[in-house]
C-alpha positions as CSV (number, residue, x, y, z in Angstrom):
1,M,14.9,-8.1,17.4
2,E,12.9,-6.9,14.4
3,C,14.0,-5.3,11.1
4,V,13.2,-1.6,11.2
5,Y,12.2,-1.8,7.5
6,C,10.1,-4.9,7.0
7,L,9.6,-5.9,10.7
8,S,10.8,-9.4,10.1
9,P,12.6,-11.3,13.0
10,V,16.3,-10.7,12.9
11,D,19.1,-12.4,14.8
12,E,20.5,-10.2,17.6
13,K,24.0,-10.3,16.0
14,A,22.9,-9.9,12.4
15,N,23.8,-6.6,10.6
16,V,21.7,-7.4,7.5
17,C,18.0,-8.4,7.3
18,K,17.7,-11.8,5.6
19,V,14.2,-10.9,4.3
20,C,14.7,-7.4,2.8
21,T,18.5,-7.6,2.7
22,R,19.0,-4.0,4.1
23,D,21.7,-2.9,6.4
24,L,20.8,-2.6,10.1
25,Y,24.1,-1.5,11.6
26,L,23.1,2.2,11.6
27,F,20.1,1.5,13.7
28,R,21.6,-1.0,16.1
29,P,22.7,1.5,18.8
30,L,19.2,3.0,19.0
31,L,17.5,-0.4,19.0
32,E,19.8,-1.6,21.9
33,K,18.9,1.6,23.9
34,V,15.2,1.1,23.3
35,K,15.5,-2.6,24.3
36,A,17.4,-1.7,27.5
37,L,14.9,1.0,28.5
38,E,11.9,-1.2,27.8
39,A,13.4,-3.7,30.2
40,K,13.8,-1.0,32.9
41,V,10.2,0.2,32.3
42,A,8.9,-3.3,33.1
43,E,10.6,-3.1,36.5
44,H,9.1,0.2,37.6
45,Q,5.6,1.0,38.9
46,E,5.6,4.5,37.4
47,P,7.7,4.5,34.2
48,T,6.6,7.9,33.0
49,A,10.1,9.3,32.5
50,L,11.5,6.2,31.0
51,Q,8.6,5.8,28.7
52,A,9.1,9.4,27.5
53,R,12.7,8.5,26.8
54,I,11.7,5.4,24.9
55,E,9.3,7.5,22.8
56,S,12.0,10.0,22.1
57,L,14.4,7.3,20.9
58,Q,11.7,5.7,18.9
59,E,11.1,9.0,17.1
60,Q,14.8,9.2,16.4
61,L,14.7,5.7,15.0
62,V,11.7,6.4,12.7
63,A,13.3,9.7,11.6
64,E,16.6,8.0,10.8
65,R,14.8,5.3,8.9
66,A,12.9,7.9,6.8
67,R,16.2,9.7,6.1
68,H,17.9,6.5,5.1
69,E,15.0,5.5,2.8
70,K,15.1,8.9,1.2
71,E,18.8,8.5,0.5
72,Q,18.1,5.2,-1.1
73,A,15.3,6.6,-3.4
74,T,17.5,6.6,-6.4
75,P,16.4,6.6,-10.1
76,W,17.4,2.9,-10.2
77,R,15.2,2.2,-7.2
78,W,12.2,3.9,-8.9
79,A,12.9,2.0,-12.1
80,A,13.0,-1.3,-10.2
81,D,9.7,-0.5,-8.5
82,L,8.0,0.5,-11.8
83,A,9.2,-2.7,-13.4
84,Q,8.0,-4.9,-10.5
85,F,4.7,-3.2,-9.7
86,I,3.6,-1.7,-13.0
87,F,5.1,-3.5,-16.0
88,I,4.8,-7.0,-14.6
89,P,1.0,-6.6,-13.9
90,L,0.7,-4.9,-17.3
91,A,2.3,-7.9,-19.0
92,L,0.0,-10.3,-17.0
93,L,-3.1,-8.4,-18.0
94,L,-2.2,-8.4,-21.6
95,L,-1.3,-12.2,-21.4
96,A,-4.7,-12.8,-19.8
97,H,-6.4,-10.9,-22.6
98,A,-4.6,-12.8,-25.3
99,L,-5.4,-16.2,-23.7
100,I,-9.0,-15.5,-23.0
101,T,-10.0,-13.6,-26.2
102,V,-7.6,-15.0,-28.8
103,V,-6.3,-18.4,-27.8
104,Y,-9.4,-19.9,-26.0
105,D,-12.1,-17.4,-27.2
106,I,-14.2,-17.7,-24.1
107,N,-16.7,-15.3,-22.4
108,M,-15.3,-11.8,-21.8
109,L,-16.6,-11.9,-18.3
110,Y,-13.6,-14.0,-17.3
111,L,-11.3,-11.3,-18.6
112,R,-13.0,-8.6,-16.6
113,I,-12.8,-10.7,-13.4
114,A,-9.1,-11.4,-14.1
115,S,-8.5,-7.7,-14.7
116,M,-10.0,-6.9,-11.2
117,V,-8.1,-9.7,-9.4
118,L,-4.6,-9.4,-10.9
119,P,-3.7,-5.8,-9.8
120,L,-4.8,-6.5,-6.2
121,P,-1.7,-8.4,-4.9
122,F,0.7,-6.0,-6.6
123,G,-0.9,-3.0,-4.9
124,F,-1.0,-4.8,-1.6
125,Y,2.7,-5.8,-1.5
126,L,3.7,-2.4,-2.9
127,F,2.4,-0.6,0.1
128,K,2.9,-3.4,2.7
129,S,6.7,-3.2,2.3
130,R,7.2,0.4,3.3
131,S,5.5,3.8,3.4
132,R,5.0,5.3,-0.1
133,S,3.2,8.3,-1.7
134,I,-0.3,7.1,-2.5
135,L,-0.9,10.0,-4.9
136,A,2.2,9.2,-7.0
137,W,1.4,5.6,-7.3
138,F,-2.3,6.2,-8.0
139,V,-1.2,8.3,-11.0
140,A,1.2,5.5,-12.0
141,T,-1.7,3.0,-11.6
142,G,-3.9,5.2,-13.9
143,G,-1.1,4.9,-16.5
144,L,-1.0,1.1,-16.0
145,A,-4.8,0.9,-16.6
146,A,-4.7,3.0,-19.7
147,M,-1.8,1.1,-21.2
148,S,-3.5,-2.2,-20.4
149,V,-6.8,-1.3,-22.1
150,I,-4.9,0.2,-25.1
151,G,-2.7,-2.9,-25.3
152,M,-5.7,-5.2,-25.2
153,S,-7.4,-3.2,-27.9
154,A,-4.3,-3.4,-30.0
155,I,-4.2,-7.2,-29.7
156,T,-7.9,-7.4,-30.7
157,G,-7.3,-4.9,-33.5
158,W,-4.3,-6.9,-34.8
159,V,-6.4,-10.1,-34.8
160,D,-9.7,-8.7,-36.1
161,Q,-8.3,-5.8,-38.2
162,T,-10.3,-3.3,-36.2
163,P,-9.2,0.2,-35.0
164,V,-7.2,0.3,-31.8
165,M,-8.7,3.5,-30.3
166,P,-12.4,3.9,-29.5
167,Q,-14.5,5.2,-32.4
168,S,-17.6,6.4,-30.6
169,M,-18.7,7.9,-27.3
170,V,-20.1,4.5,-26.2
171,E,-16.7,2.9,-26.9
172,W,-14.9,5.7,-25.1
173,R,-17.2,5.2,-22.1
174,E,-16.4,1.5,-22.0
175,F,-12.7,2.3,-22.4
176,I,-12.8,4.6,-19.4
177,E,-14.9,2.3,-17.3
178,Y,-12.6,-0.6,-17.9
179,A,-9.5,1.4,-17.1
180,A,-11.2,2.7,-13.9
181,S,-12.0,-0.9,-12.9
182,I,-8.3,-1.8,-13.1
183,T,-7.3,1.4,-11.3
184,F,-9.7,0.9,-8.4
185,S,-8.6,-2.7,-8.0
186,F,-5.0,-1.6,-7.7
187,L,-6.0,1.2,-5.3
188,T,-7.8,-1.3,-3.1
189,G,-4.7,-3.4,-2.8
190,M,-2.7,-0.2,-2.0
191,L,-5.1,0.8,0.8
192,V,-5.2,-2.7,2.3
193,G,-1.4,-3.0,2.1
194,G,-0.9,0.5,3.6
195,M,-3.2,-0.5,6.6
196,S,-1.2,-3.7,7.1
197,Y,2.0,-1.7,7.1
198,H,0.9,0.8,9.6
199,R,-0.6,-1.9,11.8
200,L,2.7,-3.6,12.0
201,Q,4.6,-0.4,12.8
202,R,5.5,-0.2,16.5
203,V,6.3,3.5,16.4
204,R,5.2,6.6,14.6
205,I,6.7,10.1,14.4
206,S,5.0,12.4,16.8
207,Q,3.0,15.2,15.1
208,E,0.5,17.9,16.1
209,P,-2.8,16.5,17.2
210,S,-5.0,15.7,14.2
211,F,-8.6,16.7,13.7
212,L,-9.6,13.1,14.6
213,A,-7.6,13.2,17.8
214,T,-9.1,16.6,18.8
215,L,-12.6,15.3,18.1
216,V,-12.2,12.1,20.1
217,S,-10.7,14.1,23.0
218,S,-13.5,16.6,23.1
219,L,-16.2,13.9,22.9
220,S,-14.6,12.0,25.9
221,K,-14.4,15.3,27.9
222,G,-11.1,14.4,29.4
223,K,-12.4,11.2,31.0
224,S,-10.3,8.9,28.9
225,S,-6.6,8.3,29.4
226,P,-4.1,9.0,26.6
227,K,-3.8,5.3,26.0
228,D,-7.5,4.9,25.7
229,L,-7.7,7.9,23.3
230,Q,-4.9,6.5,21.2
231,E,-6.6,3.1,21.0
232,T,-9.9,4.8,20.0
233,I,-8.2,6.9,17.3
234,K,-6.4,3.8,16.0
235,K,-9.7,1.9,15.7
236,L,-11.5,4.8,14.0
237,E,-8.6,5.1,11.5
238,E,-8.8,1.4,10.7
239,I,-12.5,1.5,10.3
240,G,-12.2,4.5,8.0
241,G,-9.5,2.8,5.9
242,S,-11.6,-0.4,5.7
243,L,-14.6,1.6,4.5
244,V,-12.5,3.4,1.8
245,A,-11.1,0.0,0.7
246,A,-14.6,-1.4,0.5
247,G,-15.7,1.6,-1.5
248,T,-12.9,1.2,-4.1
249,T,-13.6,-2.5,-4.3
250,A,-17.3,-1.8,-5.0
251,M,-16.3,0.8,-7.7
252,S,-13.9,-1.7,-9.3
253,I,-16.6,-4.4,-9.5
254,Y,-19.2,-1.9,-10.7
255,T,-17.1,-0.4,-13.5
256,G,-15.6,-3.7,-14.5
257,L,-18.9,-5.7,-14.7
258,K,-21.3,-2.9,-15.6
259,A,-21.5,-4.1,-19.2
260,F,-22.5,-7.6,-18.0
261,M,-25.2,-6.5,-15.6
């Protein structure tokens, strides 16, 4: 059996996932029904009715999981997420700045590279764990980037006795480009983590046909089976996600290293 939250292997008799430590007893009846019906499907040549029943139960499972996660979205949960995925990378970015520019006084290129690398794993694990609002976290990431650049400027200003905020249009442009580099790096991690999360999901809530599904169906002119259409749509979605992630990576590298080109 797999955990409905993190998809980690769970013992058949366990009521709590040892990886994410969440309760599973609410979902056990549905999971057992799905398992039993899947076993019956394997024994039949035409499992259409049973497959429909499995999909119905899977939809109930996803809906129940979404409802349970919504109930757990307390202010304390938000505070923990912000501390783990915003303030920790902020502290690491400031520490990297202090070590590179103050302690060791080495080439600033290393700081820009560190600023592009550090946010990636945090964005990845943030969205790999469960489904989240990419818009809300993109805004939070923008705040992280702004606080990072201001904090770095404050450290430099304290050491060199220089103003913290930019004093000219050129400095403001560098400020914005540096913050954008950090933001795009975090966004790349979010996109890759989100694709990994959805790839591991066995079920999704049924919705009205999307524009992509309608387009693929019309191009195939009804010659492809629903399974083939679903696989085609899945591949197109993955390709689209990969292209967007590649684009954000390129933007992060360009804005971060533009001054050194």
